[in-house]
TIMAR-481808 format. One record per residue: residue number from 1; residue in three letters; y, z, x of N, C-alpha, C, O in turn. Coordinates in pm, whole numbers, m for minus. Atoms other than C-alpha are relative to their C-alpha. Example, Ala and Ser with C-alpha at 12.3 -4.5 7.8 and 13.67 -1.06 7.14 Angstrom:
# TIMAR-481808
    i   aa     n.Y     n.Z     n.X    ca.Y    ca.Z    ca.X     c.Y     c.Z     c.X     o.Y     o.Z     o.X
    1  ALA    m119       0      89    m450     780    1230     120       0      90     118      66     194
    2  SER    m119      m6     m82    m106     714    1367     109      73     m77     220      90     m26
# end
This chain:
# TIMAR-481808
    i   aa     n.Y     n.Z     n.X    ca.Y    ca.Z    ca.X     c.Y     c.Z     c.X     o.Y     o.Z     o.X
    1  UNK    m133      30      51   m2797    m334    1277     101     100      58      82     221      48
    2  UNK    m108     m84     m50   m2486    m200    1445     101      16    m114     185     m71    m138
    3  UNK     m82     m20     120   m2312     m50    1142     149      m2      30     227     m60     m45
    4  UNK    m143      m4     m31   m1979      16    1313      55    m140      29     165    m174     m14
    5  UNK     m42     137     m27   m1958    m341    1441       8     m79    m131     100    m160    m149
    6  UNK      m2      69     129   m2042    m467    1092     122      40     m83     184     m45    m147
    7  UNK    m118     m48      72   m1768    m252     939     125     m64      57     211    m111     m18
    8  UNK    m117      62     m63   m1515    m380    1190      10    m148     m32     120    m200     m52
    9  UNK       0     142      37   m1618    m739    1115      51     m18    m143     129    m109    m170
   10  UNK     m46       8     139   m1566    m678     743     151      20      m9     221     m57     m75
   11  UNK    m143     m28       3   m1221    m527     799      78    m117      57     179    m160       0
   12  UNK     m68     114     m63   m1121    m810    1032       5    m120     m95     107    m188    m104
   13  UNK       1     112      93   m1227   m1066     773     102      18    m111     174     m77    m145
   14  UNK     m96     m26     108   m1021    m902     497     144     m11      52     226     m81      m7
   15  UNK    m136      m2     m52    m712    m842     711      47    m140      40     165    m173      26
   16  UNK     m37     137     m40    m720   m1200     840      42     m85    m119     106    m188    m101
   17  UNK     m35      75     121    m678   m1319     479     131      46     m63     178     m16    m159
   18  UNK    m127     m49      55    m361   m1118     414     112     m93      45     125    m124     163
   19  UNK    m113      89     m27     m57   m1342     390     112      80      65     174     164       1
   20  UNK    m103     m77     m71     185   m1213     654     138     m22     m59     225      64     m45
   21  UNK    m129      21      66     474   m1370     464      20     100    m114     131     144    m139
   22  UNK     m12    m100     108     396   m1135     174      41     135      57     110     212     m10
   23  UNK     m43    m125     m64     438    m844     418     149      m7      36     222      91      18
   24  UNK    m142      17     m30     773    m982     533      82      11    m128     191      68    m128
   25  UNK     m68     m10     130     871   m1016     166       7     145     m45     110     190     m97
   26  UNK       0    m143      36     769    m653     104     101      75      86     174     161      36
   27  UNK     m93     m68     m91     969    m543     410     144     m23     m43     229      64     m21
   28  UNK    m137      29      45    1279    m709     262      45     100    m106     165     126    m121
   29  UNK     m33    m100     102    1262    m452     m20       8     141      56      66     230      m6
   30  UNK       4    m134     m58    1207    m155     209     114      11     100     103     m29     216
   31  UNK    m122     m15     m79    1553     m75     340      52     142     m15      22     210    m113
   32  UNK     m48    m139      m4    1729     250     426      88      37    m120      97     154    m157
   33  UNK     m90     m28     111    1971     216     135     m76      33    m129     m15      74    m228
   34  UNK      79     m23     122    1685     256    m115    m100     113      22    m152     133     131
   35  UNK     106    m100      m4    1454     543    m197    m133     m71     m24    m142    m162    m106
   36  UNK     132      61       9    1087     454    m157     m95     103     m60     m99     218     m18
   37  UNK     100     m85      64     815     599    m380    m136     m67      20    m146    m189       9
   38  UNK     135      55     m13     442     554    m317     m91      66    m102     m76     183    m136
   39  UNK      94     m51      99     161     593    m566    m136     m66      21    m145    m184      55
   40  UNK     138      48      m6    m216     557    m560     m92     111     m45     m50     227     m53
   41  UNK      99    m100      43    m530     735    m679    m115       3      99    m144     m97     164
   42  UNK     118     m13     m84    m828     865    m485      28     m35     145     133       0     199
   43  UNK     m17      38    m141    m878     723    m136     116     m96      18     185     m90     120
   44  UNK    m116      89      m8    m623     450    m205     128      81      m1     225      46      65
   45  UNK    m115     m90       2    m380     729    m284      22      67     135     135      89     177
   46  UNK     m14     m57    m135    m454     884      54      60    m102      96     139     m66     183
   47  UNK     m59     105     m84    m373     550     219     149     m12     m30     230     m31      61
   48  UNK    m142       5      39     m45     544      21      75     118      61     188     102     107
   49  UNK     m65    m118     m60      35     898     141      17     m18     151     119      23     206
   50  UNK     m14      28    m143     m32     793     500     116     m94      27     189     m77     125
   51  UNK    m111      93     m10     212     506     450     133      74     m19     228      51      56
   52  UNK    m121     m79      24     471     748     309      36      83     123     152      92     162
   53  UNK     m24     m82    m119     430     973     611      61     m84     112     156     m41     177
   54  UNK     m52      86    m106     488     684     851     140     m49     m33     224     m61      57
   55  UNK    m137      38      38     793     569     653      98     113      31     209      88      76
   56  UNK     m84    m115     m34     933     921     694      27       3     149     139      29     192
   57  UNK     m18       4    m145     875     893    1069      98    m109      41     166     m98     144
   58  UNK     m92     110     m29    1073     569    1059     140      24     m55     230     m58     m36
   59  UNK    m133     m37      46    1365     744     890      33     m36    m143     150     m35    m180
   60  UNK     m25      34     139    1324     641     528      m4     123     m90     m70     222     m58
   61  UNK      10    m102     104    1382     858     222    m117     m42     m87    m109    m141    m160
   62  UNK     125      42      64    1031     849      79     m63     118     m74     m56     232     m30
   63  UNK      64    m101      85     843    1037    m192    m137     m49     m44    m162    m169     m52
   64  UNK     131      29      55     486    1054    m320       4      37    m148      31     151    m183
   65  UNK      m1     m23     145     464    1017    m698    m104     108     m33    m218     102      13
   66  UNK      89    m108      42     312    1329    m853      15     129      78     m35     233      35
   67  UNK     m23    m123     m76     419    1577    m585     111      81     m67     193      26    m140
   68  UNK     m95     m88      69     626    1875    m695     145     m25      37     234       8     m42
   69  UNK    m140      22     m42     938    1772    m501      49    m142     m25     159    m178      17
   70  UNK     m37     139      23     943    1411    m616     103     m10    m112      77      36    m224
   71  UNK    m102      14     104    1264    1327    m804     m34    m112     m98    m130    m187     m78
   72  UNK      18     106      99    1290    1099   m1105      34    m135      62     124    m147     145
   73  UNK     m24     138     m45    1274     726   m1039     125     m51     m69     152     m17    m184
   74  UNK    m118      61      61    1594     531   m1098      14    m145      41     m61    m197     123
   75  UNK     m28     140     m28    1734     184   m1089      22     m19     150      84      65     216
   76  UNK     m12      40    m140    1717      14    m747     m92      73      96     m92      43     216
   77  UNK     102     m60     m86    1443     244    m614    m113    m101      19    m120    m201     m53
   78  UNK     114      87     m27    1128      83    m472    m128      83     m12    m138     192      43
   79  UNK     129     m66      16     774     178    m574    m106     m86      69    m117    m206      41
   80  UNK     113      66     m64     479      88    m352    m125      55     m67    m158     173     m51
   81  UNK     116     m41      78     170     100    m573    m127     m57      64    m136    m178      86
   82  UNK     122      41     m68    m176      90    m412    m120      25     m92    m147     138    m131
   83  UNK     122     m10      81    m489      17    m617     m85    m123      27     m44    m235      m2
   84  UNK      89     111     m30    m780    m195    m504     m31     m83    m123     m19    m206    m121
   85  UNK      35      70     123    m886    m282    m857     123     m49     m76     116    m145    m153
   86  UNK    m120      29      76    m530    m292    m986      m7      52    m142      77      19    m226
   87  UNK      23     m52     136    m662    m105   m1290      12     152      m8      m5     208    m116
   88  UNK      m9    m147       0    m612     260   m1188     107      42    m101     224       8     m86
   89  UNK     m86     m28     115    m462     404   m1506     135      61      37     238      15     m10
   90  UNK    m127     m66     m35    m201     633   m1351      89     m90      84     211     m87      69
   91  UNK     m79      89     m85     m93     376   m1093      66    m108     m86     185    m136     m70
   92  UNK     m55     103      89     m48     106   m1359     109      59     m88     215      m1    m106
   93  UNK     m98     m67      84     135     350   m1586     128      31      77     238       9      26
   94  UNK    m117     m32     m82     365     464   m1305      78    m126      36     201    m124      40
   95  UNK     m68     126     m32     441     103   m1209      79     m50    m120     193     m95    m105
   96  UNK     m71      45     120     533      16   m1567     121      89     m29     227      39     m68
   97  UNK    m112     m93      20     750     328   m1597     113     m33      98     230     m33      61
   98  UNK    m100      34    m101     927     234   m1274      76    m127     m39     198    m133     m25
   99  UNK     m64     125      44     994    m118   m1406      99      27    m114     208     m30    m117
  100  UNK     m88     m34     113    1140      29   m1726     130      65      47     234      51     m17
  101  UNK    m117     m69     m55    1380     235   m1513      82     m89      92     186     m47     144
  102  UNK     m75      93     m83    1492     m71   m1316     m36       4     148      38     m48     231
  103  UNK      46      m3    m139    1297      m3    m996     m76    m129      31    m120    m200     m59
  104  UNK      78     115     m46    1129    m275    m793    m139      50      37    m152     153     103
  105  UNK     139     m42     m23     748    m255    m775     m69     m97      95     m71    m218      72
  106  UNK      80      74     m96     542    m371    m477    m144      46     m15    m173     163       5
  107  UNK     141     m35      21     168    m381    m547     m83     m45     119     m66    m156     170
  108  UNK     100      32    m102    m105    m372    m282    m134      13     m69    m177     124    m103
  109  UNK     122       2      80    m429    m474    m453     m92    m113      45     m50    m204     118
  110  UNK      93     110     m25    m738    m692    m428     m15     m89    m122     m94    m183    m121
  111  UNK      19      68     127    m698    m820    m783     133     m56     m52     213      17    m111
  112  UNK    m124      64      46    m419   m1068    m860       7     m14    m151     114     m38    m206
  113  UNK       5      13     147    m531   m1079   m1225      13     135     m69      m1     143    m191
  114  UNK      m1    m135      55    m490    m704   m1275     130      33     m71     231     m36     m56
  115  UNK    m121     m50      67    m243    m512   m1489     106      39     103     225      17      81
  116  UNK     m96     m40    m102     m85    m374   m1172      72    m123      56     195    m125      64
  117  UNK     m61     123     m54     m26    m721   m1023      92     m63    m104     199    m115     m70
  118  UNK     m81      59     106     106    m838   m1359     132      71     m23     228       9     m70
  119  UNK    m125     m74      21     370    m565   m1370      82      13     127     190      73     124
  120  UNK     m71     m12    m128     474    m593   m1004      99    m113      21      82    m223     m31
  121  UNK     m96     102     m42     773    m779    m864     m57     m81     116     m28    m200     130
  122  UNK      62      64    m116     572    m860    m551    m139      59      17    m156     180      10
  123  UNK     137     m46     m23     199    m841    m488     m48     m46     136     m38    m164     170
  124  UNK      63      31    m127      35    m823    m148    m151       8     m25    m204     113     m57
  125  UNK     145       7      22    m326    m935    m179     m74      48     125     m59      m8     233
  126  UNK      89     m52    m106    m569    m731      32    m140     m14     m59    m186      76    m129
  127  UNK     121      36      75    m900    m893     m73    m128      73      42    m230      10      69
  128  UNK     117     m79     m36   m1137    m609      11     m81      38    m122     m27      51    m232
  129  UNK      90     m43     107   m1437    m508    m198      44     136     m54      86     223      22
  130  UNK     m37    m126      65   m1366    m229    m449    m115      51     m85    m213     m20    m111
  131  UNK      99     m61      88   m1566       7    m664     m16     m87    m124      82    m132    m182
  132  UNK      27      80     118   m1730    m184    m944     m34    m145      31     m93    m213     m53
  133  UNK      41     136     m37   m1770    m513    m756    m152      m3      12    m212      81      78
  134  UNK     146      11       2   m2128    m625    m811     m44    m141      39      35    m235      34
  135  UNK      59     131     m28   m2356    m909    m705      78     m78     102     109     m27     209
  136  UNK     m72      87     m91   m2173   m1200    m544     142      43      29     200       2     130
  137  UNK    m135     m51     m23   m1839   m1023    m580       3     110     104     108     141     160
  138  UNK       8    m112     m95   m1959    m741    m355     m25     m58     139    m134    m106     168
  139  UNK       8      61    m132   m1891    m856      m1       8     105     110      68      82     215
  140  UNK      m5    m108     m98   m1940    m528     183    m131      77       2    m196      94    m101
  141  UNK     116     m88     m12   m2223    m317     315      39     144     m32     m47     230     m47
  142  UNK     m51    m135      18   m2002     m13     254       4      40    m148      m1     m44    m238
  143  UNK      m1     m55     135   m1988     211     m49     137     m17     m67     241     m19      m3
  144  UNK    m118      m5      87   m1739     188    m334     113     m89      52      93    m209      74
  145  UNK    m116      80     m41   m1390      77    m222      37      23     146     152       3     185
  146  UNK     m31     m29    m141   m1420     170     146      67    m118      69     164     m99     143
  147  UNK     m56     116     m69   m1346    m185     262     146     m23     m39     229     m50      48
  148  UNK    m140      15      41   m1027    m212      56      85     110      64     191      82     120
  149  UNK     m80    m113     m50    m908     134     161      25     m12     151     137       9     197
  150  UNK     m18      17    m145    m969      71     532      97    m114      29     184    m101     115
  151  UNK     m83     118     m24    m805    m270     515     145      23     m41     236     m17      31
  152  UNK    m138     m22      44    m500    m159     316      69      98      94     190      88     115
  153  UNK     m59     m92     m99    m447     123     567      55     m81     119     167     m56     164
  154  UNK     m43      83    m113    m427    m135     849     118     m88     m40     214    m104      36
  155  UNK    m109      85      48    m205    m364     642     129      80     m12     235      32      30
  156  UNK    m120     m83      13      37     m81     562      51      45     136     172      53     156
  157  UNK     m43     m31    m137      41      25     929      67    m121      64     164    m106     139
  158  UNK     m63     121     m51     118    m337    1017     141     m17     m56     232     m58      15
  159  UNK    m133       4      63     408    m327     770      94      99      68     211      68      92
  160  UNK     m82    m100     m69     534     m10     939      40     m48     140     153     m26     183
  161  UNK     m34      55    m131     517    m178    1280     110    m104     m14     204    m107      66
  162  UNK    m104     101      27     719    m469    1139     134      69     m26     236      30      31
  163  UNK    m123     m73      32     975    m224     995      59      67     123     181      64     142
  164  UNK     m50     m70    m119    1000     m27    1320      68     m99      95     171     m67     154
  165  UNK     m60     101     m87    1071    m344    1516     128     m56     m61     228     m74       9
  166  UNK    m120      52      67    1316    m478    1258     115     101       9     230      63      33
  167  UNK    m102    m105       5    1500    m144    1242      32      60     136     121     144     147
  168  UNK     m25     m53    m133    1485     m73    1615     m39     147      17      28     222      87
  169  UNK      48    m139     m10    1289     253    1577    m107       4     107    m213     m58      94
  170  UNK      95     m11    m111    1114     343    1901    m107     103     m31     m94     184    m124
  171  UNK     105    m102      12     796     544    1936      58     139      25      20     235     m42
  172  UNK     m62    m130     m31    1008     825    2086      80      52    m119      75     171    m150
  173  UNK     m76     m40     118    1239     829    1782     m93      44    m112     m69     147    m176
  174  UNK      96     m38     104     944     834    1542     m69     131      35     m92     215     m53
  175  UNK      64    m126     m44     778    1109    1747      92     118     m26      44     227     m60
  176  UNK     m97    m107      25    1096    1316    1710       3      45    m145      51     155    m174
  177  UNK       3     m36     142    1047    1315    1332    m136      55     m42    m156      96    m156
  178  UNK     136     m47      29     682    1416    1354      m5     152      m1      57     216      84
  179  UNK      13    m145      10     591    1770    1249     m66      50     124     m88     170     138
# end
């Protein structure tokens, strides 16, 4: 068994099921006039932080929820919430708090029936296997939520590519913002 080839096949299968219109819809909310906040837990949180970093390279005002320099959320801000299960307690809580403050919530999850999806204004379905999936629901040779995390990373990078093209941000311009 070629494990790396199998992993790539799994990722390709998941990413091929993502509705590109949902990414275009998400991009419509991510504009320079709005502050963008990202939130996630564990490895999904790391994928969210990677997305925040790339948004910064593209010239957006972006914050990671929970960091010491993150300001309070307010009306018209945008929250990008990443949780494979859609049940991560802090992510769901932060999404609900953002909604109460009048922010728009974009959820990236594998579970359309989750609390996170239910509280989001827009949900992008990334149907990768997550921790807790068992039996027929487990469609990955990988551990825990690796398939979701890998796939959501690619999906968020695809969203950044869309934004860079829409906004006319070149690789050279983004490189100039890189540490």
